[in-house]
N, C-alpha and C positions, 0 to 999 in steps of 0.2 A: 597118335598122341593121346594118352590117357588123361582125362580131365582130372583136376585136383579136387579135393574135398569141397572147396568153394570155388566155383568158376568165376573169374573176373571178366566182365563182359563189356565190350564197346558196342553201342548201338548206333550205327550210321543211319541217319534219317529217322531219329527217334520221335519226331512230331508227326510223321506220316502214319497211315493206317497200320502198316506192318510194325513200325516202331512202337506204336501205342499197344498193339496186341502183345508184342514181345515184353514190354514192361509190365503188362498185366499178368503174364505168366510168371515172370521173375518175382513179382511182388508176393506171389503165393508161396515162394520157397526161399525165404531169407537165409536159411541154413545151407542152401545149395548154391545160390547165385548172389553176386554183388555187382553193382554197376560201377565200372571204371570210367567210362566216357559216354556222353550223349552229344549228338550233333544234329544241327538243323540248318536249313538254307537261310531263311529270313524270319522264321516264326519265333522271334525272341521272347515274346510273352509266354507262349506255350512251353518253350524250353526252360524258362525261369520256373514255371509251375512244376515241371518235371524235376528240376534240380532241387526244389524244396522238398519233394517227396523222396527222391531216390539218392540224393546227396552224392553225385558222382565226383570223382577226383578232378576230372577235366570236362569242360563243355566247349563246343566249337560252333561258331557261326561263320557264315561266308564273309560278311562285310565287317571291316574293323570298327566302324562306328557302332554297329549293332553289338559287336563284342564288348566294346567299352561300356555301352549302356547296360548290358547284362552283367558285366563284372561289378559295376557300381550297385546294381540291384541285389546281387548276391551278397556283397559285403554288407549292405543295409539289412539283409535278412539274417546276418550272423553266420553265413555258411563259409566254407573254405574252398569251394570249387574254383579252380583256375580256368579262366576263359581265354581261348585262343581263337584265331580267325584264319580263314583262307584254305586253299586246297592242300598246301603242305601240312597244315595242322591236321586235316582229315587223315592223311597218310600216316602222320605221327601217332595218332591215337589208334590206328589200325595195326601198326606194327610194334607198339610199345611192349617192352619185355614183361611188364606187369599184367598184360592182357592175355587171357587164355582163349577166349571165344569172341569172334566178331560177327555181329548180325549186319550183313551188307544189304541195307534196305533203301539206299538212295535211288530215286527214280532217274532213269535215263543215263546218258553218257557220262554225266557228272559222277556217277558211282564207280566208274571203271578204275581210276587210279587208286583210291583207298581199298577197294576190294582186291586189286592186284597186290597191293602192299601187304595186306593180310595173308594172302596166299604165299607170297614170297617169304614171309616171316614164319611159316610153319604153324599158323593158328588153326583152330577149329573154325572154319568159315561156314556160316549159315547164309547161303546165297539166295537172296530174294531179288537181287538186281540182275535181271536176265541180260541186260545190255553188256555186262562185263564179258560174257561168253559170246554174245552175238558179235561184238566188235573184235575181240582178241582171243577167240577160242583156243587156238594152238598155243599161244603164249601163256594164257592163263593155266591151261591144263599142264603145260610143261613146268610152270612155277609150282604147282601143287605137287607134281611128282618129284621135283628136285628138293623141295623143302620138307617133304613129309607131312604137309598140311592135311587135315581131314576136311574134305569138302562134302557138305550135306545140303542138298537142294531144298528150298523152302517153298517155292511156288507149289501150290497144292497138287498140280498135275505131275510135276517132276518128283515131288516127295512121294506121291502115290506109286509111281513107277519104281522108284528106289525101294519102296517097301515090298513090291511084288517081284522084283528080280532076285536071282540068287545072290548070296552074300558077296561072291566074287564074280563080277560080270565084265571085267576088262578083257581086252584081247578080241573083241568082236562078239556080237550077240549070238550068232549062229554056233559059235564054239560052246555055248552054254544051253543049246536047245531052244533058243528064243527065235520065234518066227517073225514077230511084229510087235511094235509098241503102239498101243491105242490111246491117243491123246485126246481126252474129252474136252468139249467146249460147250458153254451154255448156249451159244448162238447169239448172245447179246440182245439188246432191247429191240432190234429191228428184224429179228428172225421172222420170216414169212411175209415181210413187207414187199411192196412192189418198187421198182426202180424210180418211178416218178414221185413216190412218196418219200423215199430216202433222200432224194436230191434236195429236199427242202427242210430237213430236220434241223433243229437248233442245238447248240451246245448243251442246253439244259436237258433235252431229250436224250442226247448221246451219253450224258453222264449219269443217267438214271439206270443203273444196272439192275436186272430183275432179281438177282440172287446174292450178289456180293457187295460189300461196302468198300469202295476203293477210291483212290485219288482221281482227279479229273483226267489227267493224261492217260492213265491206264484204262479208265473207263471208256474213253474215246477209242483207244486201241482195241478194246474188247468189242466195241460196236462195229469197227471196220474189219475185224478178225485179224488185224495186224498183230495183236497181242498173241494170238495162237500161232501166227507165223514166226514171231520171235521165239516163242516157246519151242517150236519145231527145231529151229536152229540150235537153241540151247540144249535140247534133248540129244541132238546129234553129238555134241561135244561131251555132255555128261555121261552118256551111255555107249559111246563108241559106235554110233549107229549112222547109217546113211539116210538121206531124206526118204528114199524109197521104202525103208523099213518102218516108217512112221505113218500111221493112218490117223487123221483127225476125224473124230466122231462127235457130232452135235448131240448133246445130252442135256435137254433144257432143265431138268430137275437139279442138276449140279450135285448129285448125291454120289455117283461113281466119279471119282476124281481122276482116274485113268486106269488102264488095264495093260496086261502083258500076255500075249498069245504065244504058246509054246508048240514045238513040233509035234507033240503027242496029242494035240487037239485041245489041251487045257487052256482056259483063259482065266487068269487070276486078276481080280479087281480089288481096289481099296475103296471102301465106302465110308461116308461120314457126313455129318451136317456141314454146310458151307461156312466154316469158321476157321480163320487162319491161325487161331491159337492151337489147333490140332497139329499141323505140321511144324509150327514153331516149338511146341513142347517136345515133339519127336526129335527135332534137331538139338535142342538144349540138353536133353537127357540121354540121347543115343549112346550106347545100345540099350539102355533101359527105357521104360515107358512110365510117364507120370500123368497125373490128372491135370488136364489142360483147362478145366473149368467149363468144358463143353458138354452139353447133354448128349447122351447116347442116342444114336439114330433110331427113330421109331419107324420101322418098316411098314407097320400097319397104317401109320399116318401118311407115309409116302405113297403107298398103295400101288404105284406104277412107275416103271422106268422106260422112257422113250429114247429112241436113237434115230438119227437121220444123217445123211451126208451133208457136208457144208455146201452152200451155194457159192462156188468160187467165181461164177460169172457176175453175180451181184456184189460179191465181196472179194475183189481181186487181190487184196493185200496178202492173202494167204498164199496165192500162187506166186506173187512177187517174192515173198520170203523164201519159198521153196526153191525158186529159180536162183536166188542169190546164194543159197547154200550149195546148190549144184555148181554154180560158177566158181565159188570160193574166192580166195585172195581177199581183196578189199571190198568185194561186193556186199557182204553182210553189214560191214561198217557204213558203207554208203547208203544202203537201204535204211538203216536205223537213223542216220543223221537226217536224211531227207524227210523221213516220217516225223521226226521230232519237230522240224521246222514247219511242216504242213499242219500237224496237229495244233501247234501253238497258234498258227494263223487262223485255223478254224475256231479255236476257243476265243480268239480276239475278234471274231466276226469278219475277218478279211478273206475267208475262203469257205466255199460250200463243202458240205460233208463228202459228197461223191468226188470232189476235186482232190481230196487227200491222196487217194490212190493214184490219180492222174499225175500229181506232182512227183510222187515217188517213182512211178514208171518212167516219166520223162528224165529224171536224174539218172536212173539206172541205165537208160539207153544212151547216155552221153559217154564218149570215150574217156577213159581214165587210164593213164599210163603208169601210175605209181604202183608200188608193191605193198605188201602187208606183212613183211617178215619181222619188222621191229615195231616197238611201241610208237616211236616217232613217225614211222610210215603210216601206222594206223590212225594216229591223231591227225596227220596231214590229210589222209583220205576223208576223215570225218569233217575237217574244216572245209575242204573242197566241196563236199556234198552239201554242206550247209549253205555255202555261198551260191551254189547253183540253184538250190531249192528256193532260196530267198529271191533270186532273180526271176524265177518262174512265178512265184507268188505275186510279186510286184507287177 
């Protein structure tokens, strides 16, 4: 789908870190991009501030009372933005005929339905919500193929792999001379720690990422390496790969965002400063390139690039995710749901850091008889896993 002269963009999750970075890039190019819709979960004041600057046609909040507050504040400000509420409204602004591009940046399972709606509607989908593919990989990729949507990964690692692969890489990586995908990881804030020290870490420590500015949930996932596990699953679907074709490489500088190894011995890497505006600008302008407002990487300042294997004994979430992808079916959705419950409990002080992986492993070990062939079945598996995880946490 060729983008029009001015792309009309819906930003799902506009008040989060990815959403803010997206709006920063958009604001630099008023002749190329216009904001159609902005959405947030509960951050009504932040969404109001964004509406005043970007003047979207539609804004969406989860709660009807919050939406009513925002609508009144918008009217008072002399704006014409129409405010909607609820999950169906998210899907509406993702599939609206006036929209060309959807930035899918809602964190967690809540982002699945609107991202899928955008894919089914043939949009240019800038996918920053990895859970959409973790939960419904086959359904999502089928929707992209049927509708003719353009799917561009925005996670820095997947965006890097996308840039390093041949233009056409579907049909299996080996068909295109690709031996392996090398998915880099910073290692998180606890790289090199001992098990007894990790057991007592606080949410504040887990949310302090050494290189990236991210939301609390994603920061915790990065600290447990579950984020890298979810990215491994996502990469399998994006690039038609098996888990065995993906190697996670800890690279603490976060300068090389990922690599692709070829049969002839070549390894192609994508480098850049750790700033999400780079992959966002790549997705917005693709196949062109535009200035993202990010400084060019200074290799003399970086000076060195280090690599090491992940410690999967200390951080078992990565192994759990790989096992879930091998198992297939509803297993990845169950993994994701159990992790979301466990991370929330940790952030609320109800669960220790090391117990996050324990909760996920226990739910994964429970027998689940359901299938994952339809969206309803996937959502049923998600709900079942949340209930089981909540029982374990309690």
